N, C-alpha and C positions, 0 to 999 in steps of 0.2 A: 566107209560110206555113214558112221556112223563117226567118224572121229572126223569128215569136215561139217555135219550138227552141228555136232559140238563145240566146233570154230565157230559156227555160224552164230550161235549162240551165246555165245561171250561174248562175240564179237559184237552185234547187240545189247548185248546186257550195257558193256564197257560202254558203247554210245548211252545212251540211255542212264544211266550211269556219272558220266562230263554235260547231262545238258543238264540232269537235275544240281546237278554242279553249280552251274555256270546260272542257273535259276535264283537257286536260295545266293547265291555270290551273290548278283543283284540285289535283292535284296536286304542285304550287310550293309549295303555300301547306300541305299537309298536310309534307312536307318539311322547311319552314320554322319551322313547327310541332311538331313532334316534335322537332326541333332545339332550339325554345327549353324545350321542356322539359325537356333533355337533360343539359341546360347547370342550369336550374332545380335536376333533382335530383343531378348532381353537385355540389350543395351543399350536399344535403342527406342527410348519411351512413344509412347506414340499417347498421349494422353493429352489430349486435351488440356492448354489453363486457362484457370478463370478470368484471369485477365480480355484472352480469345474473345472476339463476343459475339459466341456459337454455346462458348459456359455460360454463357450473362442470360442466355437464353433469345436471343437478338441475331441467333447464326438462316431469319430470311431472306437478307440482302445477299449483294454478294463480297465474300469471299477468296479469300485462300485460302487452304486445304490442308489443314496440318499433318496432310501423307504428301509425302516429297512425292512429282511425276519422275517417272525414269526414262 
């Protein structure tokens, strides 16, 4: 009976370790993806040029957004 309880404890411990490992791997994946998106966004400037109506303080009327629509 003690041997069966030990197997049960070790089985549950293995499940807990696997779930925590998957959880940590998911956050590593998110960190890598965020870094990749960040480096991609660094290459695309979202700054408003001075020749744009919003850059001169006249952005009250109809104008196109400097951020492209998806």
